[in-house]
C-alpha positions as CSV (number, residue, x, y, z in Angstrom):
1,M,109.8,112.1,123.9
2,N,108.7,113.5,120.4
3,K,110.9,112.2,117.7
4,H,111.2,115.6,116.1
5,F,112.2,117.4,119.3
6,P,114.8,115.3,121.1
7,V,116.0,117.9,123.4
8,D,117.9,115.7,125.8
9,K,120.0,114.4,122.8
10,H,121.3,117.9,122.1
11,I,121.1,119.5,125.5
12,N,124.9,120.0,125.7
13,Y,125.3,121.6,122.3
14,I,122.1,123.9,123.0
15,K,123.7,125.0,126.4
16,T,127.3,125.3,125.2
17,N,126.1,127.5,122.3
18,A,123.5,129.4,124.4
19,L,120.9,128.4,121.7
20,N,118.2,128.5,124.4
21,K,118.5,132.3,124.4
22,V,117.8,132.3,120.7
23,I,114.7,130.0,120.8
24,D,112.4,129.1,123.6
25,F,112.7,125.3,123.3
26,Q,110.4,124.6,126.2
27,K,107.6,126.6,124.4
28,I,108.3,124.7,121.1
29,K,108.2,121.4,122.9
30,E,104.7,122.2,124.3
31,I,103.3,123.3,121.0
32,N,105.2,120.8,119.0
33,D,102.5,118.2,118.8
34,N,99.8,120.7,117.5
35,A,102.1,122.3,114.9
36,P,101.3,121.6,111.3
37,I,104.9,120.9,110.5
38,P,106.8,120.5,113.7
39,P,110.3,122.0,114.0
40,D,113.1,119.2,113.6
41,L,115.6,119.8,116.4
42,D,118.1,117.4,114.8
43,D,117.9,119.6,111.7
44,L,118.2,122.8,113.6
45,V,121.3,121.7,115.6
46,R,122.8,120.2,112.4
47,L,122.4,123.6,110.6
48,H,124.0,125.4,113.3
49,K,127.0,123.1,113.5
50,I,127.5,123.1,109.6
51,I,127.4,126.9,109.5
52,R,129.9,127.2,112.3
53,K,132.2,124.5,111.0
54,R,132.3,125.9,107.4
55,K,132.6,129.5,108.7
56,C,129.8,130.7,106.5
57,R,129.6,134.4,105.9
58,T,126.5,134.9,103.7
59,I,123.4,132.7,103.7
60,L,120.4,132.4,101.4
61,E,117.4,130.7,103.1
62,F,114.2,129.6,101.1
63,G,111.4,129.5,103.7
64,V,111.5,131.2,107.2
65,G,111.0,129.8,110.5
66,Y,113.1,128.5,113.4
67,S,115.9,127.8,111.0
68,T,116.1,131.7,110.5
69,A,117.0,132.2,114.2
70,I,119.4,129.3,114.4
71,M,121.3,130.3,111.3
72,A,121.4,134.1,112.3
73,D,122.9,133.0,115.6
74,A,125.6,130.9,113.8
75,L,126.4,133.9,111.6
76,K,126.6,136.1,114.7
77,K,129.2,133.7,116.2
78,N,131.2,133.4,113.0
79,N,131.3,137.2,113.0
80,E,132.7,137.3,116.5
81,D,135.3,134.7,115.5
82,W,136.1,136.9,112.5
83,D,136.5,139.9,114.6
84,K,139.2,138.2,116.8
85,L,141.4,137.3,113.7
86,T,144.5,139.5,113.5
87,D,145.3,138.5,110.0
88,R,142.0,138.5,108.0
89,P,142.0,137.2,104.5
90,L,140.7,139.5,101.8
91,V,137.1,138.6,100.9
92,R,135.0,140.0,98.1
93,N,131.7,140.1,100.0
94,R,129.4,143.1,100.6
95,F,127.1,141.2,103.0
96,M,129.4,139.6,105.6
97,F,127.6,137.5,108.2
98,Q,124.2,138.4,106.8
99,L,121.2,136.1,106.3
100,F,118.7,136.7,103.4
101,S,115.4,134.9,104.0
102,V,113.0,134.6,101.1
103,D,109.3,133.4,101.7
104,A,106.2,133.2,99.8
105,S,104.1,134.0,102.9
106,E,104.0,137.4,104.3
107,K,102.4,136.0,107.4
108,W,105.3,133.6,108.1
109,I,107.8,136.5,107.5
110,E,106.0,138.7,110.1
111,Y,105.7,135.8,112.6
112,T,109.4,134.9,112.2
113,K,110.4,138.6,112.7
114,G,108.4,138.7,115.9
115,Q,110.2,135.7,117.3
116,L,113.7,136.8,116.6
117,P,115.7,138.3,119.4
118,D,116.7,141.9,118.6
119,H,120.4,141.2,118.5
120,L,119.8,138.8,115.6
121,L,117.1,140.7,113.7
122,Q,119.7,143.3,112.5
123,R,121.5,140.6,110.5
124,V,118.5,139.1,108.8
125,H,117.0,140.6,105.5
126,F,113.5,139.4,104.8
127,H,112.3,139.1,101.2
128,Y,108.8,138.4,100.2
129,S,108.4,136.8,96.7
130,A,105.7,135.1,94.9
131,V,106.6,131.7,93.4
132,Q,105.8,130.6,89.8
133,V,105.8,127.4,87.9
134,G,108.6,127.2,85.3
135,N,110.8,124.7,83.6
136,F,114.6,124.2,83.6
137,N,115.9,122.2,80.6
138,G,112.4,121.0,80.1
139,Q,111.8,119.8,83.6
140,L,108.8,121.0,85.7
141,C,110.0,123.3,88.5
142,H,109.3,126.5,90.3
143,Y,111.2,129.8,90.7
144,Y,110.8,132.7,93.2
145,V,109.9,135.8,91.3
146,K,112.2,138.2,93.1
147,L,115.4,137.1,94.8
148,P,118.1,139.1,96.7
149,D,121.1,140.0,94.5
150,I,123.7,138.2,96.5
151,V,126.3,135.4,96.1
152,P,125.8,133.2,99.2
153,D,128.2,130.6,100.6
154,F,125.4,128.7,102.1
155,I,121.9,127.9,100.8
156,Y,119.1,126.3,102.9
157,I,116.0,125.2,101.0
158,D,112.9,124.7,103.4
159,G,110.2,126.2,101.1
160,P,108.0,127.1,99.5
161,D,104.7,125.5,100.5
162,A,103.4,123.7,97.4
163,N,100.2,125.7,97.7
164,D,102.2,129.0,97.3
165,V,103.4,128.0,93.8
166,N,101.3,129.8,91.2
167,G,100.5,128.7,87.6
168,D,100.8,125.5,85.6
169,I,102.5,124.2,82.4
170,N,100.3,122.1,80.2
171,G,97.9,121.6,83.1
172,L,100.8,120.4,85.5
173,S,100.9,122.4,88.8
174,F,102.3,122.0,92.3
175,K,98.7,122.1,93.7
176,C,98.7,118.4,93.1
177,D,99.0,116.8,96.5
178,E,101.2,114.0,95.2
179,R,103.7,116.3,93.4
180,T,106.8,117.5,95.4
181,V,107.9,121.1,94.8
182,M,111.1,121.4,92.7
183,S,113.2,124.5,93.2
184,A,115.3,125.7,90.1
185,D,116.4,128.9,91.7
186,I,119.9,127.5,92.6
187,L,120.4,126.2,89.1
188,L,119.8,129.6,87.7
189,M,122.4,131.1,90.1
190,E,125.0,128.4,90.1
191,P,127.1,129.6,87.1
192,S,127.7,132.8,88.9
193,F,128.9,131.3,92.3
194,W,132.5,131.6,93.2
């Protein structure tokens, strides 16, 4: 069994939540060993559980992929639960049960769109953005150039690829194989969160 794809470990959760209708797990298992970065089933199931437990309504995702489908499905189920409420709380949110996915690769955006079931595609908003080197309080980091104008209640960071970060500061870049990407987008947004 591949350590990144322990289907047996999560089979009950996958079946109970019908996640096999969202992602073709058998197909992923077959291509997993050849994938540059294989999907991590532990992470995907954990994401779904967290979003459901916290009753998230608006998600911002950095980096598209299998996580996009999993999070969209969790939001769909949260929306169904919300619709059953007889006494809904007042919520200031124009983007209820919507997922905003930002990526620096138009190729991966198109691929992910093509993999999403139609019933989930309507709640996902894809945004392409270049990524630039920057600094935050004197620390080397990167920023996406254009972000969706939302206030999410859940953020998932799974991108960008270091090779998609443009520019340098004093010769330092993220093209250096030993350097890890360092997102500062959330620090920029944080003061305006609820």
